[in-house]
C-alpha positions in Angstrom: -1.7 38.0 51.7 -0.2 39.2 48.4 -1.0 37.2 45.2 2.7 37.1 44.3 5.3 36.9 47.1 9.0 37.9 47.1 10.1 34.5 45.7 7.8 34.9 42.6 5.3 32.3 43.8 1.6 32.7 43.1 -0.3 32.6 46.4 2.8 31.3 48.1 2.6 27.8 46.4 3.1 28.0 42.6 5.9 29.7 40.7 4.4 32.3 38.4 6.6 31.2 35.5 5.4 27.6 35.9 1.8 28.8 35.9 2.4 30.8 32.7 4.0 27.8 30.9 1.1 25.5 31.9 -1.4 28.2 30.7 0.5 28.5 27.4 0.6 24.7 26.8 -3.2 24.5 27.4 -3.9 27.4 25.0 -1.8 25.7 22.2 -3.7 22.4 22.7 -7.0 24.2 22.6 -6.1 26.1 19.4 -4.8 22.9 17.8 -8.0 21.0 18.6 -10.1 23.8 17.2 -8.1 23.9 14.0 -8.3 20.2 13.4 -12.0 19.8 14.3 -12.8 22.9 12.2 -11.0 21.6 9.2 -12.6 18.2 9.5 -16.1 19.8 9.5 -15.3 21.7 6.3 -14.1 18.6 4.5 -17.3 16.8 5.5 -19.4 19.5 3.9 -17.3 19.4 0.7 -17.6 15.6 0.3 -21.4 15.9 0.4 -21.2 17.8 -3.0 -18.8 15.4 -4.8 -19.9 13.6 -8.0 -18.1 10.6 -9.6 -16.9 11.2 -13.1 -14.2 10.2 -15.5 -11.5 12.5 -16.8 -9.2 12.2 -19.9 -5.7 13.0 -18.8 -2.5 13.4 -20.9 0.3 11.9 -18.7 4.0 12.2 -19.4 6.6 9.9 -17.9 10.2 10.9 -18.7 13.5 9.1 -18.4 12.3 5.5 -18.0 14.0 2.3 -19.2 12.6 0.7 -22.3 11.3 -2.3 -20.4 9.3 0.0 -18.2 7.8 1.7 -21.2 7.0 -1.7 -22.7 5.3 -2.9 -19.5 2.6 -0.1 -19.6 -0.5 -1.8 -21.0 -2.9 -0.3 -23.5 -6.7 -0.6 -23.4 -9.1 -1.1 -20.5 -7.6 -1.7 -17.0 -10.5 -1.1 -14.6 -8.3 -0.4 -11.6 -9.6 1.9 -8.8 -8.0 4.9 -10.5 -7.3 4.0 -14.1 -10.2 3.1 -16.4 -8.2 2.7 -19.6 -5.0 3.7 -21.5 -6.4 5.1 -24.7 -3.1 5.9 -26.4 0.6 5.3 -25.7 3.4 7.0 -27.4 7.1 6.1 -26.7 10.0 8.3 -27.9 13.6 8.7 -26.9 14.1 11.1 -24.0 15.6 14.4 -25.0 18.4 15.7 -22.8 20.6 18.8 -22.6 24.4 18.3 -22.6 27.2 20.7 -22.4 30.2 20.4 -24.7 33.8 21.1 -23.7 33.4 24.8 -24.7 30.4 25.2 -22.4 27.8 25.3 -25.2 24.5 23.5 -24.5 23.1 21.0 -27.0 19.9 19.1 -27.1 20.2 15.4 -28.0 18.3 12.1 -27.5 19.3 9.8 -24.6 20.9 6.6 -26.0 18.6 4.4 -23.8 16.0 6.1 -21.8 12.5 6.8 -23.1 9.7 9.3 -22.7 6.2 7.9 -22.6 3.1 10.0 -23.2 -0.2 8.4 -22.3 -3.8 9.3 -22.9 -5.6 8.0 -19.9 -9.2 7.8 -18.6 -9.2 8.2 -14.8 -11.9 7.9 -12.2 -12.2 11.3 -10.6 -14.6 13.3 -8.5 -15.9 16.8 -9.3 -17.0 19.7 -7.1 -18.4 23.0 -8.4 -14.9 24.3 -8.9 -12.5 21.4 -9.2 -11.8 18.0 -10.6 -10.4 15.9 -7.8 -8.1 12.9 -7.9 -7.5 11.2 -4.5 -9.2 14.2 -2.8 -6.7 16.7 -4.3 -7.3 19.0 -7.2 -6.2 17.6 -10.6 -3.9 20.2 -12.1 -1.6 20.5 -15.1 2.0 19.9 -13.9 0.8 17.8 -10.9 3.0 14.8 -10.4 1.2 11.4 -9.9 2.3 7.9 -9.1 0.1 5.5 -11.1 -0.1 1.7 -10.7 -0.7 -0.1 -14.0 -0.6 -3.6 -12.4 2.6 -4.8 -14.0 4.5 -1.5 -13.4 4.1 1.6 -11.2 5.4 4.9 -12.7 5.7 8.5 -11.6 4.8 11.2 -14.2 3.3 14.6 -14.8 -0.2 15.6 -15.9 0.2 17.8 -19.0 -3.4 18.2 -20.0 -6.9 17.0 -18.9 -10.5 17.4 -19.8 -13.6 16.2 -17.9 -15.9 13.7 -19.6 -18.8 13.7 -17.2 
């Protein structure tokens, strides 16, 4: 008896194409499980080396309404992420506009504000990184922070680890 007959069936019962598809699906499932379980193991090893720390962060929020800027509190907050707002600076947002001749001009927005905050955040450190929410804290990283009365989205412009 031939392993593959004239109809393309394996041992006269299973189509060879169907057998190949089943084998391929099982291989993909096995590879996916290996990838996920391998990644989980590596994260467990990394979390063993984490240290709690605080980090001073300069955080810029652009193009917000004045009432949003006013709602951001100053001083100690003691949320899970934000320890305190050390300094708050509110200025008009600068925008670029094009005149009728196509020339670009910089001017202040008539209503919207830019808020620059000096924050102390609860972070974690590894040998190489400062982590916020298990992701590296980096300049230009966008964050959504909850100040209790208001939640804002902004960008990290500078940071330094306090220890």
